[in-house]
ROMARTOR-579558 format. One line per field, with one value per residue: x, y, z of N, C-alpha, C in turn. Coordinates in pm, 1 decimal. Layout:
N
npx <- (X,...)
npy <- (Y,...)
npz <- (Z,...)
capx <- (X,...)
capy <- (Y,...)
capz <- (Z,...)
cpx <- (X,...)
cpy <- (Y,...)
cpz <- (Z,...)
This chain:
270
npx <- (-954.8,-660.2,-652.0,-513.7,-472.5,-711.2,-791.5,-607.9,-718.4,-963.1,-908.1,-768.6,-1021.8,-1107.3,-941.9,-761.5,-456.7,-315.7,-303.6,-57.8,17.1,314.2,335.1,493.9,444.0,304.0,430.4,302.4,173.7,40.4,-250.7,-282.7,-124.9,-298.0,-556.0,-486.4,-447.3,-717.3,-791.1,-642.9,-801.4,-1008.2,-918.4,-901.6,-674.4,-544.1,-427.9,-192.2,116.3,254.6,454.5,712.4,896.9,1237.7,1540.1,1794.5,1748.7,1870.5,1758.6,1632.6,1595.1,1667.9,1395.1,1245.4,1382.8,1401.2,1121.5,1130.7,1268.6,1112.2,933.4,1015.9,1159.1,955.9,667.2,846.4,784.3,687.9,728.7,464.4,325.8,263.3,160.2,-90.1,-230.4,-302.9,-482.7,-664.7,-756.5,-900.8,-1090.0,-1198.0,-1349.6,-1180.2,-1126.3,-881.6,-638.4,-330.0,-6.0,275.6,596.1,913.7,1200.7,1417.8,1536.9,1325.6,1168.3,1261.2,1323.8,1058.4,1019.5,969.0,796.2,621.4,572.1,399.2,107.0,16.7,41.8,-160.9,-379.8,-455.7,-495.7,-324.0,-215.3,38.6,369.5,705.2,1027.7,1323.5,1560.0,1615.7,1719.1,1668.3,1830.0,1829.3,1546.9,1428.2,1272.7,1135.1,970.3,813.1,669.9,463.6,319.5,168.4,71.9,-84.5,30.1,159.2,445.5,668.2,871.9,1144.1,1266.4,1536.6,1709.7,1955.1,2155.9,2011.9,1980.7,1954.3,1720.3,1526.4,1528.5,1438.4,1192.0,993.0,1006.7,833.8,528.8,207.8,276.1,530.9,763.6,879.4,1197.2,1272.5,1497.8,1853.5,1994.7,1862.4,1558.9,1344.3,1250.0,1246.4,1409.5,1489.6,1487.4,1618.7,1790.2,1761.4,1504.6,1261.1,1317.1,1411.4,1148.7,1019.7,1144.2,1076.8,774.1,791.4,909.3,715.9,360.2,233.8,96.2,303.7,441.4,568.9,821.5,1002.5,1105.4,867.3,714.7,513.5,255.0,287.5,506.8,341.4,154.4,332.4,416.5,195.5,48.1,212.1,283.8,85.5,89.7,148.8,400.0,372.4,636.2,818.9,726.0,490.6,524.0,686.3,486.3,352.5,544.3,557.9,287.6,293.4,281.4,-4.1,-128.6,-43.2,-216.4,-533.0,-726.7,-664.5,-636.1,-765.1,-751.1,-490.3,-524.9,-685.8,-445.4,-295.3,-501.9,-539.9,-291.5,-266.6,-490.7,-401.8,-163.4,-242.9,-434.6,-660.5)
npy <- (-2379.9,-2171.8,-1867.0,-1693.2,-1719.8,-1744.6,-1459.9,-1342.1,-1440.3,-1263.8,-1025.8,-1005.6,-1092.1,-859.8,-679.4,-534.6,-446.3,-636.3,-524.4,-511.1,-471.3,-454.5,-459.2,-430.1,-618.2,-565.8,-304.2,5.1,-164.6,-495.4,-460.3,-232.4,-269.2,-468.0,-290.9,-131.8,-332.9,-375.4,-150.2,-136.3,-293.4,-168.8,35.7,-106.5,-318.7,-604.5,-801.2,-899.9,-847.7,-993.4,-892.0,-1040.7,-926.9,-880.5,-885.8,-918.3,-822.6,-906.8,-838.2,-576.4,-234.1,74.0,190.7,-21.4,-193.7,-16.6,-67.0,-307.1,-291.7,-116.0,-278.2,-508.8,-367.0,-324.9,-537.1,-743.9,-884.4,-1199.8,-1467.5,-1614.6,-1429.8,-1290.0,-1435.4,-1493.6,-1260.8,-1216.0,-1444.8,-1272.0,-1068.7,-1206.8,-1304.2,-1093.3,-1029.5,-953.4,-1040.5,-1091.3,-1223.0,-1371.8,-1333.2,-1472.6,-1270.1,-1376.4,-1448.0,-1724.9,-1807.4,-1751.2,-1956.9,-2187.4,-2211.9,-2246.2,-2490.7,-2689.0,-2893.4,-2826.2,-2559.1,-2544.5,-2667.8,-2486.7,-2263.2,-2305.4,-2382.6,-2127.6,-1958.6,-1881.9,-1789.7,-1785.7,-1816.3,-1625.7,-1634.4,-1455.8,-1537.0,-1792.7,-1986.3,-2130.5,-2368.4,-2482.3,-2516.1,-2735.9,-2899.0,-2718.2,-2665.4,-2924.8,-2921.9,-2684.7,-2758.8,-2970.9,-2859.2,-2693.4,-2401.8,-2121.9,-2130.8,-1843.1,-1728.1,-1459.9,-1277.8,-1180.5,-947.2,-1121.0,-1335.5,-1481.3,-1718.7,-1835.2,-1675.4,-1788.6,-2028.6,-2003.4,-1891.4,-2070.7,-2263.7,-2161.3,-2076.9,-1993.3,-1663.5,-1500.7,-1317.9,-1007.0,-831.5,-505.0,-382.0,-445.5,-487.7,-339.3,-329.5,-21.4,320.1,454.2,666.5,586.4,271.7,-65.7,-47.8,-244.4,-321.9,-402.3,-592.8,-801.5,-815.2,-936.0,-1163.4,-1315.3,-1358.3,-1496.4,-1737.2,-1840.5,-1970.5,-1825.6,-1532.1,-1227.2,-1024.3,-718.9,-541.4,-387.1,-41.2,102.6,395.9,574.0,708.2,776.7,534.7,324.7,314.4,294.6,37.8,-98.6,-145.6,-342.8,-531.8,-829.6,-753.5,-516.9,-475.6,-251.8,-192.8,-39.4,245.3,229.7,165.2,372.4,551.3,474.1,464.1,781.5,845.2,757.7,911.0,964.1,735.6,586.8,706.9,674.0,848.4,976.2,803.9,712.4,924.3,886.8,601.9,705.2,887.1,711.2,565.5,750.1,793.0,566.1,553.1,777.1,659.1,432.6,594.7,654.3)
npz <- (-959.1,-925.8,-794.3,-878.7,-1157.9,-1255.1,-1226.5,-1383.9,-1590.4,-1601.2,-1627.4,-1841.7,-2033.7,-1994.1,-2085.3,-1948.4,-1801.6,-1506.7,-1202.5,-1009.6,-665.5,-429.2,-57.9,256.4,478.6,814.1,853.1,900.5,1114.2,1123.3,1160.5,1031.1,784.9,689.9,623.5,471.4,240.3,183.6,84.7,-152.0,-240.1,-292.0,-529.7,-713.7,-728.8,-851.7,-761.7,-437.2,-349.0,-54.6,124.0,348.6,619.8,634.0,710.9,608.2,291.3,-48.4,-260.7,-212.0,-251.5,-63.4,27.0,48.9,249.0,446.1,550.8,602.4,824.1,1016.8,1031.4,1192.2,1396.8,1569.5,1651.1,1544.2,1294.1,1160.0,908.9,961.5,1108.2,852.6,674.5,837.7,823.5,588.7,620.4,759.6,634.3,436.9,515.2,623.7,386.6,149.0,-184.4,-318.1,-489.7,-333.9,-296.8,-150.1,-77.6,2.2,160.7,139.1,394.2,581.5,511.4,552.4,820.1,929.1,806.4,493.7,474.8,642.3,586.5,331.1,389.6,524.2,390.2,190.8,346.0,395.1,220.2,12.4,-322.4,-446.7,-425.2,-401.5,-401.0,-389.4,-353.3,-440.4,-634.6,-975.5,-1015.7,-748.3,-675.9,-682.8,-504.9,-336.6,-559.8,-617.6,-390.8,-408.3,-636.1,-543.8,-350.3,-519.4,-565.0,-696.1,-801.0,-856.7,-1078.0,-1065.7,-1317.1,-1482.5,-1735.0,-1824.9,-2006.2,-2320.6,-2315.4,-2048.0,-1943.6,-2109.1,-2016.8,-1745.9,-1790.2,-1901.9,-1739.2,-1551.9,-1330.3,-1301.9,-1339.0,-1532.2,-1346.8,-1451.3,-1447.4,-1452.0,-1441.0,-1358.2,-1098.5,-757.7,-603.3,-636.5,-691.3,-1064.5,-1336.4,-1570.6,-1757.1,-1802.0,-2084.5,-2293.2,-2240.3,-2395.0,-2588.4,-2430.0,-2307.1,-2517.6,-2557.9,-2304.1,-2350.8,-2574.4,-2459.0,-2316.2,-2235.6,-2074.1,-1861.6,-1835.5,-1633.2,-1493.6,-1292.1,-1082.2,-1005.2,-1127.5,-1130.6,-1180.7,-1346.7,-1623.7,-1684.7,-1605.5,-1789.1,-2008.4,-1953.1,-1954.1,-2161.8,-2335.7,-2135.9,-1942.4,-1660.2,-1400.4,-1145.8,-858.1,-630.7,-447.0,-514.2,-386.6,-122.0,-37.9,-59.7,174.0,381.0,368.8,471.0,736.4,974.7,967.2,942.0,1161.5,1387.1,1524.0,1460.3,1226.8,1068.2,856.1,696.4,598.8,453.7,259.0,118.0,17.0,-128.1,-314.1,-449.2,-583.5,-793.6,-950.7,-1047.1,-1200.1,-1351.1,-1326.0)
capx <- (-875.8,-580.1,-705.4,-422.7,-490.8,-896.8,-771.8,-548.9,-840.3,-1078.5,-843.1,-760.8,-1116.6,-1128.2,-823.2,-664.9,-327.5,-323.7,-234.5,18.5,103.6,349.6,347.1,574.8,350.0,355.3,492.7,403.8,198.7,-37.2,-392.0,-265.8,-113.4,-468.3,-636.3,-408.1,-488.7,-852.8,-766.5,-599.3,-840.2,-1064.2,-876.5,-870.1,-570.6,-582.9,-353.9,-142.6,220.0,301.1,616.8,779.2,1013.5,1376.3,1689.2,1929.7,1659.1,1926.3,1702.5,1518.5,1671.1,1620.7,1263.8,1193.6,1480.7,1356.9,1008.7,1141.4,1367.2,1006.2,800.1,1064.9,1199.3,833.5,665.5,891.2,701.0,714.8,633.3,355.6,236.7,219.2,21.0,-207.5,-280.3,-381.5,-615.4,-756.0,-800.7,-1003.5,-1243.1,-1302.1,-1390.0,-1095.5,-1124.4,-766.9,-560.0,-225.2,156.2,402.2,680.8,973.4,1335.5,1444.5,1540.0,1219.9,1065.2,1347.8,1295.1,965.2,1053.7,919.8,650.9,518.8,490.6,314.2,-33.6,-21.9,-39.7,-307.9,-491.3,-489.5,-522.2,-195.8,-195.7,174.4,523.9,803.4,1129.3,1400.5,1693.9,1603.6,1770.5,1596.0,1895.0,1776.2,1460.8,1331.4,1226.2,1002.3,883.7,713.2,564.5,421.1,230.7,83.9,-55.6,-153.4,51.7,229.0,609.8,666.1,1012.4,1197.7,1337.1,1634.5,1753.5,2066.3,2182.5,1892.2,1965.7,1892.5,1564.7,1429.3,1511.7,1341.9,1021.9,941.8,946.4,745.1,399.5,132.2,297.1,632.9,781.1,1024.0,1230.2,1284.1,1619.7,1930.3,2009.5,1763.5,1417.0,1354.9,1205.1,1381.0,1342.3,1497.5,1490.4,1734.4,1799.2,1697.6,1403.5,1174.1,1359.4,1402.6,1044.3,950.2,1202.0,1050.1,710.0,807.8,938.8,610.6,261.5,164.0,131.6,391.8,425.7,680.6,817.4,1130.4,1117.6,774.7,657.3,469.5,146.9,368.0,592.6,262.3,88.4,403.3,457.7,80.9,46.9,313.0,228.0,-10.8,57.0,221.9,425.0,428.0,652.1,902.0,714.4,397.6,577.4,705.3,343.5,282.2,645.4,530.5,170.5,324.9,211.2,-131.8,-171.8,-7.3,-275.6,-623.0,-824.5,-640.1,-557.3,-898.3,-666.3,-354.8,-548.1,-716.9,-375.6,-266.8,-592.2,-530.9,-186.8,-273.2,-584.3,-340.8,-101.9,-339.5,-512.4,-810.0)
capy <- (-2306.2,-2103.4,-1759.1,-1607.1,-1768.8,-1686.0,-1298.0,-1304.2,-1448.0,-1189.6,-887.0,-1062.2,-1058.8,-662.5,-593.6,-442.9,-542.6,-664.8,-429.0,-604.6,-366.7,-512.9,-426.4,-477.7,-642.2,-509.4,-159.3,22.3,-268.1,-559.7,-419.7,-94.6,-360.8,-551.3,-186.9,-86.7,-431.0,-363.8,-16.0,-144.1,-371.2,-71.6,108.5,-167.4,-421.6,-740.8,-949.9,-818.8,-910.3,-993.4,-887.6,-1052.2,-799.7,-968.2,-849.1,-907.1,-829.8,-877.1,-771.1,-475.7,-114.6,144.3,213.3,-127.2,-212.0,65.8,-79.3,-403.3,-252.7,-52.5,-409.4,-587.0,-327.3,-318.2,-649.8,-847.3,-969.6,-1334.2,-1508.6,-1641.1,-1328.3,-1237.2,-1493.4,-1423.3,-1118.6,-1264.4,-1479.6,-1206.8,-991.3,-1303.1,-1308.4,-966.7,-977.8,-935.6,-1186.7,-1074.4,-1350.2,-1336.8,-1406.5,-1449.5,-1263.3,-1394.3,-1499.7,-1869.2,-1860.1,-1784.4,-2097.1,-2332.1,-2193.1,-2294.0,-2618.4,-2706.7,-2962.5,-2771.0,-2437.1,-2535.3,-2682.2,-2379.7,-2161.2,-2359.4,-2322.5,-1959.4,-1941.1,-1785.9,-1847.0,-1759.6,-1792.7,-1552.2,-1680.4,-1409.6,-1577.6,-1922.5,-1987.4,-2246.3,-2460.5,-2578.7,-2509.1,-2907.8,-2970.0,-2635.8,-2675.3,-3003.2,-2896.4,-2595.3,-2847.6,-3073.6,-2762.0,-2583.7,-2255.4,-2132.6,-2089.2,-1769.1,-1678.6,-1361.7,-1318.8,-1042.3,-917.8,-1161.5,-1424.0,-1509.7,-1849.2,-1822.8,-1625.5,-1878.8,-2149.3,-1950.8,-1836.8,-2210.6,-2373.7,-2051.7,-2112.9,-1821.5,-1612.9,-1474.9,-1194.8,-977.4,-739.8,-404.2,-349.8,-495.9,-435.3,-372.9,-261.0,124.1,366.4,487.9,720.3,485.6,132.8,-133.1,32.8,-394.1,-386.3,-424.8,-693.1,-867.4,-847.3,-1032.7,-1273.5,-1379.0,-1368.8,-1632.4,-1832.8,-1899.5,-1940.2,-1762.8,-1415.6,-1187.9,-903.8,-632.8,-469.9,-261.1,69.2,169.4,466.9,699.6,703.2,759.3,423.9,209.6,317.0,218.6,-150.3,-179.9,-169.0,-468.4,-659.7,-845.5,-694.4,-414.4,-468.2,-127.7,-224.4,103.4,388.1,220.9,140.5,507.1,620.4,434.1,550.8,910.9,853.2,710.6,1027.2,970.4,559.1,543.6,769.8,600.9,963.1,997.0,660.5,688.9,1046.5,799.4,507.6,821.9,947.4,585.0,549.8,889.5,826.3,466.2,616.6,881.5,593.1,341.8,659.5,656.6)
capz <- (-1031.5,-847.7,-819.4,-955.8,-1311.7,-1248.9,-1216.6,-1543.7,-1708.7,-1587.5,-1643.9,-2024.1,-2084.6,-1985.9,-2221.8,-1856.7,-1753.7,-1414.5,-1125.4,-855.2,-573.4,-305.9,72.4,335.5,615.3,953.4,838.3,1035.7,1217.1,1089.9,1154.3,921.0,631.1,637.6,598.2,328.5,141.1,173.3,7.9,-245.9,-324.3,-358.4,-614.5,-831.2,-752.8,-888.5,-698.4,-379.2,-292.9,88.6,164.3,463.6,641.6,615.7,797.8,536.1,188.0,-94.8,-389.4,-205.7,-247.0,75.6,78.8,118.5,329.7,580.6,592.7,681.1,951.9,1098.3,1083.0,1285.2,1523.6,1702.8,1688.4,1477.3,1234.3,1101.1,777.1,993.5,1082.8,741.9,633.7,927.6,766.1,468.1,644.5,856.1,500.5,370.6,643.5,639.4,255.3,45.2,-290.3,-403.6,-475.1,-215.1,-317.6,-49.9,-113.5,95.8,145.4,163.8,499.9,703.2,503.7,592.2,950.5,961.0,723.2,375.8,482.6,765.5,565.0,273.5,407.3,601.6,283.0,134.3,410.1,415.9,67.4,-65.1,-456.1,-513.6,-383.7,-500.8,-296.3,-484.5,-357.9,-455.8,-812.3,-1055.7,-1004.2,-617.2,-650.2,-702.8,-379.3,-330.9,-685.6,-631.9,-307.4,-458.1,-722.2,-454.1,-329.5,-590.6,-519.2,-808.0,-783.7,-982.0,-1087.6,-1093.5,-1453.4,-1514.0,-1831.8,-1846.6,-2104.6,-2376.9,-2270.6,-1918.8,-1967.7,-2155.4,-1908.6,-1654.6,-1808.9,-1976.5,-1579.9,-1465.9,-1266.3,-1272.3,-1465.2,-1535.4,-1309.9,-1540.4,-1315.9,-1540.5,-1448.4,-1318.4,-996.9,-648.9,-632.4,-589.6,-824.3,-1141.8,-1428.7,-1656.5,-1737.3,-1874.0,-2266.2,-2403.0,-2171.9,-2486.8,-2649.3,-2329.0,-2264.4,-2606.7,-2507.9,-2221.2,-2412.6,-2706.2,-2392.1,-2230.4,-2275.3,-1905.1,-1861.2,-1818.5,-1504.3,-1510.4,-1177.2,-1019.5,-1085.4,-1220.6,-1008.1,-1210.3,-1450.1,-1735.7,-1638.6,-1567.9,-1878.9,-2100.4,-1929.2,-1935.3,-2325.8,-2345.1,-2049.0,-1895.1,-1555.7,-1362.5,-1026.9,-811.8,-492.9,-362.9,-479.4,-313.1,51.7,5.4,3.6,307.5,484.8,389.4,566.2,870.8,1082.0,955.5,956.2,1313.3,1457.6,1455.8,1442.5,1132.7,1003.6,726.0,581.4,552.0,357.5,165.0,72.8,-36.9,-276.7,-476.5,-509.6,-707.8,-879.6,-1009.4,-1135.5,-1288.2,-1480.0,-1315.3)
cpx <- (-774.2,-632.4,-604.1,-405.3,-655.7,-837.7,-679.3,-641.0,-922.0,-1003.8,-787.2,-914.9,-1168.0,-1035.7,-778.6,-561.9,-373.2,-240.7,-164.8,78.2,160.9,362.0,449.6,480.2,406.8,418.7,340.6,327.1,65.9,-183.4,-379.4,-254.2,-267.9,-558.9,-605.8,-477.0,-626.3,-873.5,-736.0,-705.8,-990.4,-1040.2,-865.4,-776.5,-645.3,-537.1,-256.6,3.6,253.6,418.4,643.4,910.9,1140.5,1489.1,1775.6,1878.2,1790.0,1880.7,1638.7,1612.9,1603.8,1516.8,1241.1,1257.4,1410.3,1238.0,1009.1,1195.4,1210.5,914.1,901.1,1119.5,1068.2,793.7,736.3,841.2,735.6,647.7,477.3,263.1,184.5,114.3,-125.6,-325.4,-348.5,-488.1,-704.7,-856.0,-924.1,-1099.6,-1303.5,-1351.4,-1312.2,-1117.3,-973.3,-717.7,-391.0,-93.1,252.5,516.6,810.4,1109.1,1346.4,1450.8,1416.4,1121.0,1135.6,1332.0,1153.3,922.3,921.0,808.8,557.8,437.2,360.9,160.3,-91.5,-60.7,-119.1,-412.5,-550.8,-495.1,-407.8,-189.7,-32.7,280.6,618.1,931.3,1276.0,1583.3,1728.6,1624.6,1705.3,1692.4,1899.6,1645.8,1344.3,1227.3,1055.4,869.5,745.5,592.0,442.9,326.4,159.1,11.4,-116.0,-131.3,168.4,391.3,633.8,818.8,1027.5,1313.5,1414.4,1694.2,1892.0,2063.3,2005.6,1840.0,1892.6,1728.3,1505.7,1401.4,1380.5,1164.5,967.0,930.2,875.0,592.0,312.6,165.7,471.9,680.1,904.4,1077.8,1293.6,1432.9,1750.6,1952.7,1866.2,1652.1,1429.1,1322.7,1303.7,1303.8,1379.1,1527.7,1601.7,1724.3,1738.5,1565.8,1282.7,1196.2,1359.3,1252.4,968.7,1038.9,1149.3,885.3,698.2,825.4,854.5,486.7,192.6,196.8,253.9,400.2,576.4,693.3,963.9,1118.8,1006.0,703.3,542.7,313.0,175.6,416.8,441.3,208.0,180.6,387.1,284.8,30.6,100.1,323.5,109.8,-44.2,167.3,255.8,430.6,454.6,678.7,831.9,543.6,421.9,631.1,602.9,313.2,400.5,602.9,372.6,183.3,258.3,37.0,-204.6,-137.3,-103.7,-440.6,-741.9,-769.2,-583.1,-665.4,-778.7,-535.6,-406.9,-606.3,-583.5,-286.1,-358.6,-583.7,-413.2,-168.6,-365.9,-484.5,-243.3,-137.0,-421.5,-620.6,-904.1)
cpy <- (-2199.1,-1954.4,-1669.2,-1653.0,-1733.9,-1517.7,-1251.3,-1325.1,-1358.4,-1074.2,-892.4,-1000.4,-903.7,-599.9,-518.8,-554.9,-564.7,-571.1,-519.9,-537.4,-480.0,-407.3,-495.7,-470.5,-644.6,-376.3,-51.5,-86.7,-348.7,-517.8,-319.9,-179.6,-409.1,-432.1,-151.9,-195.8,-391.9,-278.2,-77.9,-254.8,-272.9,16.0,20.3,-264.8,-488.0,-836.0,-853.9,-919.7,-863.7,-989.7,-947.5,-997.5,-923.9,-884.5,-830.3,-903.3,-775.6,-823.2,-644.2,-345.3,-52.6,176.9,101.6,-201.2,-136.2,39.5,-202.6,-374.7,-200.1,-195.9,-517.0,-514.1,-345.5,-514.3,-771.2,-951.6,-1078.3,-1377.6,-1564.1,-1521.4,-1303.4,-1320.9,-1514.4,-1329.9,-1127.0,-1348.4,-1382.4,-1129.6,-1072.2,-1292.6,-1190.0,-914.9,-945.2,-1039.1,-1158.1,-1185.5,-1307.6,-1406.7,-1353.0,-1410.5,-1263.9,-1464.4,-1678.8,-1906.7,-1881.1,-1911.5,-2175.9,-2292.8,-2258.4,-2459.2,-2641.3,-2772.3,-2946.9,-2681.1,-2449.4,-2595.6,-2542.7,-2231.6,-2178.4,-2357.2,-2211.6,-1924.4,-1855.3,-1855.4,-1830.8,-1750.7,-1722.9,-1591.4,-1599.2,-1457.2,-1742.9,-1942.8,-2141.6,-2364.1,-2550.5,-2536.6,-2639.1,-2891.6,-2831.3,-2633.8,-2796.4,-2999.1,-2819.7,-2669.1,-2911.2,-2965.0,-2671.4,-2412.6,-2204.2,-2032.0,-2010.4,-1704.3,-1513.0,-1380.0,-1180.6,-1031.1,-972.6,-1218.3,-1477.4,-1662.2,-1919.7,-1790.1,-1721.2,-1967.9,-2122.6,-1944.7,-1982.1,-2285.6,-2293.6,-2140.2,-2018.0,-1752.2,-1575.5,-1325.2,-1125.1,-821.7,-667.5,-364.9,-432.2,-440.5,-462.9,-328.3,-140.9,207.7,418.3,538.7,671.1,356.6,45.5,-88.6,-153.9,-424.3,-445.6,-509.4,-824.2,-910.2,-977.1,-1128.3,-1363.7,-1432.5,-1455.9,-1775.3,-1913.3,-1861.4,-1825.3,-1620.2,-1336.2,-1058.6,-814.7,-559.4,-387.6,-139.6,129.6,252.9,569.4,644.9,657.1,571.4,326.2,187.3,248.1,54.6,-227.2,-238.4,-291.4,-594.8,-721.6,-835.8,-610.8,-420.7,-319.1,-174.5,-83.3,179.0,373.0,211.5,290.6,601.3,601.3,480.0,696.4,928.9,769.1,767.4,998.4,820.7,516.0,613.3,722.7,724.2,982.9,911.4,675.2,794.9,945.0,719.0,614.4,851.3,845.5,552.9,668.5,849.3,636.0,462.6,697.1,788.7,514.7,429.2,669.2,793.3)
cpz <- (-971.3,-929.1,-903.1,-1115.9,-1345.8,-1279.6,-1342.5,-1643.9,-1738.9,-1643.8,-1794.4,-2071.9,-2089.7,-2067.7,-2132.9,-1834.9,-1563.7,-1311.4,-1025.2,-796.4,-469.9,-175.6,158.2,475.8,742.7,986.2,795.9,1118.6,1127.6,1036.4,1021.5,804.2,565.2,585.2,472.3,188.2,87.0,61.6,-116.9,-372.7,-413.9,-485.2,-741.9,-833.7,-790.9,-796.6,-602.8,-356.4,-166.8,140.0,328.7,521.9,686.3,664.7,708.0,360.5,52.8,-232.7,-365.7,-186.2,-121.2,114.8,129.7,247.6,480.7,630.6,650.0,826.4,1027.4,1157.9,1165.5,1412.2,1621.0,1741.9,1611.8,1434.4,1169.9,1051.8,827.1,1006.0,948.8,653.9,708.9,891.1,635.6,495.5,716.4,733.8,429.0,452.5,676.5,456.0,120.3,-90.6,-340.0,-402.8,-403.0,-307.0,-198.3,-119.7,6.5,85.8,150.0,315.9,650.3,637.6,576.3,740.7,994.3,885.8,623.3,390.3,551.9,666.9,409.2,293.7,467.1,493.6,197.2,202.4,448.0,291.9,-0.2,-181.3,-503.2,-395.9,-440.6,-368.9,-401.6,-480.0,-404.4,-587.9,-883.6,-1039.7,-897.2,-594.6,-634.2,-557.8,-331.3,-442.7,-706.1,-509.8,-345.9,-558.2,-657.5,-420.9,-416.6,-598.5,-661.2,-767.3,-888.5,-996.7,-1102.3,-1219.2,-1473.0,-1645.5,-1837.1,-1964.4,-2135.2,-2314.7,-2146.5,-1904.7,-2020.7,-2063.3,-1822.5,-1689.0,-1874.3,-1848.6,-1546.7,-1445.5,-1234.9,-1347.5,-1452.6,-1478.2,-1364.1,-1440.3,-1458.9,-1542.5,-1370.0,-1186.7,-847.8,-692.3,-584.4,-735.3,-921.3,-1243.4,-1543.5,-1661.8,-1849.8,-2057.3,-2352.5,-2328.8,-2295.7,-2550.9,-2579.0,-2303.3,-2366.4,-2611.9,-2449.8,-2283.9,-2494.9,-2611.1,-2287.8,-2293.0,-2160.6,-1919.3,-1799.6,-1745.5,-1495.5,-1387.6,-1162.8,-1055.3,-1107.3,-1055.8,-1045.7,-1319.6,-1583.7,-1772.7,-1679.4,-1682.0,-1971.9,-2041.9,-1949.0,-2105.5,-2372.8,-2288.0,-2004.7,-1740.4,-1529.4,-1244.2,-966.4,-676.4,-394.7,-361.1,-365.2,-162.2,80.0,17.2,152.3,429.5,486.3,437.5,706.8,959.4,1097.7,1004.1,1102.2,1386.1,1448.7,1424.7,1302.7,1048.1,859.0,620.8,537.3,415.9,216.1,38.8,-35.3,-190.3,-347.9,-523.2,-677.4,-774.5,-988.5,-1123.5,-1194.2,-1388.5,-1479.0,-1254.0)
């Protein structure tokens, strides 16, 4: 069984939503990203999205853009470096399912026939490619199914027909975008968010997770009541950014990790 399926089954049995954090791998460096992944597992994270730094991220707001710039400025982190981080985290005892979040160009640079065996060998359970529309995903979908890797779609509150089409073809879970536009923390969400989520639920038997803009406990608790999973990206990446002075000093790294740990605990209400 795919680790993502197993994790959602476990969370369902506990009657708790899956907490799905997003990290830009390589910000500030790969070793620290691995340490943060392991810290997130301690806080109760269910699944981790591993963000591949990209120079032209269409779906990412300023916080994640800055994190990508930092990761690319130093060691120029590649998609293979991100997959390598997953392998190292697993070798150090991390049991969380990993989702690779990447734009399509880095995948094409490696080559579809080459990258899927690499993903499978390194226990990547899911793949999100935000700039790959469903009309053009046939080749990727076939390979993902062959290697038991879930191709997870982003579904935005657009036309009801398109939402239904995307959700009905999903694998693993459906990632529901809470608001139109790029990622980033928000005080308000799309006015028809509840109706949108209801449409998605009626279009699939898979779990649904919601993300884009969730940054505090009130928002987390609201969506926890109506979704199977909650994705937190920009708010967590900002916590990493705020903790950089601590994380980049070996003598204070543990304090930086603790700062992130406390934020996640408060977010989840623990």
